[in-house]
Structures are given as structure tokens and as C-alpha cells.
C-alpha positions in Angstrom: 120.6 101.8 88.4 118.8 101.5 91.7 121.0 104.0 93.4 120.5 106.5 90.2 116.8 106.1 90.7 116.8 106.9 94.5 118.9 109.9 94.0 116.5 111.3 91.3 113.5 110.5 93.7 115.3 112.0 96.5 115.9 115.5 94.3 112.1 115.5 93.6 111.2 114.9 97.3 113.7 117.7 98.4 111.8 120.0 95.8 108.3 119.1 97.2 109.6 119.8 100.9 111.0 123.2 99.8 107.9 124.2 98.0 105.0 122.7 100.0 103.0 125.9 99.9 103.2 126.0 96.0 100.8 124.2 93.4 103.5 121.7 92.3 102.6 119.8 89.0 104.0 116.4 88.2 106.1 118.2 85.5 107.7 120.3 88.0 108.8 117.4 90.3 110.0 115.4 86.9 112.3 118.5 86.1 113.5 118.3 89.9 114.3 114.7 89.2 115.7 115.5 85.8 113.8 112.8 84.0 111.0 112.9 81.6 107.4 113.0 83.2 106.5 109.5 82.0 109.6 107.9 83.2 109.8 109.9 86.5 106.2 108.8 87.6 107.0 105.2 87.1 110.3 105.4 88.9 109.0 107.3 91.7 106.2 104.7 92.1 108.7 101.8 92.1 111.0 103.5 94.5 108.7 104.8 97.2 105.5 102.6 96.5 103.1 105.6 95.9 102.6 108.2 93.4 104.4 111.6 93.3 100.9 113.2 94.1 100.1 111.1 97.0 103.7 111.4 98.5 103.3 115.3 98.1 100.0 115.3 99.9 101.3 113.1 102.5 104.3 115.4 103.1 102.1 118.5 103.2 100.0 116.9 106.2 103.3 115.9 107.9 104.4 119.4 107.9 101.0 120.5 109.2 101.3 118.0 111.9 104.7 119.5 112.7 103.4 123.0 112.7 100.5 122.3 115.0 102.7 121.1 117.9 105.5 123.6 117.5 104.0 126.8 116.7 100.9 128.7 117.7 99.9 129.6 114.1 96.3 129.3 113.5 94.9 126.3 111.6 93.8 128.3 108.6 97.3 129.9 108.3 98.9 126.6 108.5 96.5 125.1 105.8 97.6 127.9 103.4 101.4 127.3 104.4 101.2 123.7 103.3 99.5 124.4 100.1 95.6 124.2 100.9 93.4 126.9 99.3 90.5 125.9 101.6 90.7 125.4 105.3 87.6 123.1 105.2 89.4 120.8 102.8 92.6 120.7 105.0 90.7 119.9 107.9 88.7 117.1 106.4 91.7 115.5 104.8 94.0 115.9 107.9 91.1 114.2 110.1 90.5 111.3 107.9 94.5 110.7 107.5 95.6 111.4 110.8 92.6 110.2 112.9 91.5 113.3 114.6 91.2 116.9 113.6 93.9 119.4 113.7 92.6 121.1 116.8 92.3 117.8 118.7 95.8 116.9 117.3 97.4 120.1 118.9 95.4 119.6 122.2 97.0 116.3 122.5 100.4 117.5 121.5 100.3 115.1 118.5 99.7 111.8 120.4 96.8 109.4 120.1 95.7 107.9 123.5 94.7 104.7 121.4 94.2 103.6 117.8 91.1 101.7 116.9 90.2 99.5 113.9 87.6 100.8 111.5 84.0 99.7 111.3 84.5 97.0 108.6 84.8 93.9 110.8 83.5 91.4 108.4 86.0 88.7 107.4 86.7 85.0 106.9 86.2 83.1 110.2 88.7 80.5 108.7 91.6 82.7 107.6 94.2 84.5 109.7 97.3 86.7 109.2 100.2 86.1 111.3 103.1 88.5 111.5 106.5 88.0 113.3 107.7 91.6 114.1 111.2 92.5 115.0 113.5 95.5 114.9 116.6 95.9 112.9 118.1 97.9 115.9 117.0 96.3 119.1 115.2 98.6 121.6 114.1 97.5 124.8 111.5 100.3 125.2 110.0 100.0 122.0 106.2 100.3 121.6 105.1 98.7 118.3 101.8 99.3 116.4 101.0 96.9 113.6 98.1 97.7 111.3 96.3 96.3 108.4 95.6 98.9 105.8 93.8 99.4 102.6 96.8 101.3 100.8 100.6 101.4 101.0 100.3 104.8 102.4 99.1 104.4 106.1 96.4 106.7 107.1 92.9 106.7 108.5 91.8 103.6 110.5 93.1 100.2 109.9 90.8 97.3 109.4 92.6 95.3 112.0 95.4 96.6 114.4 97.4 95.7 117.6 100.2 96.8 119.9 103.1 94.9 120.9 105.4 95.8 124.1 108.3 93.8 122.3 109.3 92.3 119.2 106.7 89.5 119.2 104.0 87.6 117.0 100.8 89.0 116.2 97.9 87.3 114.6 94.9 89.0 113.1 92.1 86.6 113.1 89.1 86.6 110.7 90.9 89.2 108.3 88.5 90.8 105.8 89.0 89.5 102.2 90.9 91.4 99.6 94.1 93.1 99.1 95.8 94.7 102.0 99.1 96.2 103.2 100.5 95.7 106.7 102.1 98.6 108.3 104.4 98.3 111.6 105.8 101.6 113.3 107.5 101.9 116.5 108.0 104.6 119.2 110.4 104.3 122.1 109.0 104.7 125.6 112.0 106.7 126.6 111.5 109.2 123.7 107.9 110.0 124.8 106.2 113.5 124.4 108.1 114.7 127.4 111.6 114.0 125.7 110.9 114.3 121.9 111.2 117.6 120.1 107.9 119.0 119.7 108.3 119.5 115.9 109.3 115.8 115.4 106.5 114.4 117.6 105.0 112.5 114.6 108.3 110.7 113.6 108.5 106.9 114.5 111.6 105.4 115.4 111.3 102.7 112.8 108.8 101.5 110.1 108.2 98.4 108.1 105.6 97.6 105.2 104.6 94.5 103.5 102.0 94.0 100.6 100.0 93.7 98.8 98.6 90.7 100.8 95.7 88.9 99.4 93.2 87.4 101.9 90.9 84.4 100.6 88.8 81.9 102.4 91.0 79.2 104.3 94.1 81.7 103.9 96.6 81.3 106.5 99.4 84.0 105.8 102.6 84.4 107.7 104.6 87.4 107.4 108.0 88.8 108.7 108.2 92.6 109.4 111.8 93.8 110.1 111.5 97.5 111.3 114.3 99.9 110.2 114.8 103.6 110.9 112.6 105.6 108.6 114.1 107.0 105.5 113.5 110.1 103.4 112.1 107.7 100.7 109.6 106.3 103.1 105.9 107.9 102.7 105.2 109.7 105.7 103.3 107.9 108.4 100.2 110.1 108.8 98.5 108.2 111.5 99.0 109.9 114.9 101.5 107.9 117.2 100.7 106.6 120.3 101.5 108.3 123.6 104.1 106.0 124.9 104.0 107.4 128.5 100.3 106.4 128.9 99.3 103.6 126.6 98.2 100.5 128.3 101.0 98.0 127.1 99.0 95.0 127.4 96.0 96.1 125.8 95.3 94.9 122.0 92.6 96.0 119.6 91.1 93.4 117.3 94.0 91.1 117.6 95.7 88.6 119.7 99.6 87.9 120.4 101.7 84.8 121.2 103.6 85.2 124.4 107.3 85.1 123.9 107.4 81.6 125.9 105.3 80.3 122.9 107.4 81.5 120.3 109.9 78.8 120.6 107.1 76.0 120.5 105.7 77.6 117.4 108.9 77.9 115.6 
């Protein structure tokens, strides 16, 4: 049954990708999946973790990211080609989701010099979230970003984030109360902007997500994330990737890490 559901969802995603410039409805997607609208919506949410509409919106912005770094199309023309009637609406949604404006994203060839946590720094002083991060396919050159987001679809600024040079443990102290999703994504240092195809600059090597994770007073949560190659069923990662060539590997934002030597003692 799961295979049948994934196959149906893939048909819908393929239809979305082929018709990004059109005003697709849930009925259109359900017909592509060959299921009723009601059953399709529940099935799509279960398989991907997000609604069909949000997945489509993410695909549109992902395509816009590719066009910005692989063509000289004007921003206004790109916005129309991915289904937006207003360049202003497109630019604001792009900026909110990716972390920078379309113009700056193009100027930086699709990479961020750093990723910072959002302004909400309030949290429980006696709570912590510990995450053991590893790669299903080992990569000595991996640069791994870990962030705590309000939604299953990673976009905008995380409330806590950090960067690991290798598979390791990262601990977020004083996490804000509420329900959160933990996202990890990696990019390989030897696949930095100079070697990646420009139209694929926004694709991570591997991804992992856990959640929802509830943070309460005195909460000490331990999570294990195993990063695997991104699949078509995974919601697109909209946050701009770090430039692996220039990022200061030892620098962390709003987080602390345990050295590998300490992991054996903590196990």
C-alpha cells in the first residue's frame, strides 16, 4: 500500500513540475495521482509531510532558485514562469523562504555566507535538545547544517541552528517552548559552487527531518538524525545553502557541539 501511495504522489509531483507556470488546483493534482481529491490530500500529507499546495509552492521557489543562477532571465520573467502573477508577491515570498532576495541570491550564485537564527531567542533555561547527526553515506568533506524550524517545510530563519564539520553531536541550549521540527542538510566541501552545476546549486547532498518535537520546562530531548540522499518525495529545501568553500567550519550560531573525543564518554 505504501508503494502505491508513493507512486501516486510521485505522479502528482511530476505534474506539478511540468506545469509550474500554471494555476494548478488540488483537483488537477488529484487527477494526476488518479485518486479522489479527499483521499489524495490525506495521502500526499502522509507521504511528504506537507500539503499539496505547500509542496507546489516550494517547487516553484526551487525552480526560481535554479533559474536565477543558471540564466540571465529578469526576476519579473522568472516570477511569471513559475506561476506568480505579481513580482512583488514572488520577491517577498522568495526572501522569506530562502533568506535573501532574488537579486542577492543571484549575486551570490545561490549560496549564503552564513545562516543565522531568528530573533526569537526566548526559551527555557533548564531545557535542552541534543541531536546525534550522522550520514547514511559517509562523506569526509560534508558540511552539515542543523536547524530548529517551526514547520516541516524548512524555510526562513530557524530559531536555533548550528554547523558541523563532521557527523557529530550538537546541543541546542535554552530552546523556545512549543512544537518544532529539526532539519539537517549537508553539502560536500569538494562540491562547492566552483564544481556544482549552477542550475543545481540549491540541492543538498543529503537531508533528514525529525518532528514534531515538543519542548517543555525541564525537557531534555535526545534525537538521532541520519542524513540520506534527497528524494523527489522530500519537500524542497528552500533555505540557501552555505558556501562550503568559504564558511568558517568551526563557527556555530546559537549552539554548542561536543568534540568527537567526548562522544565515547557520553555514550
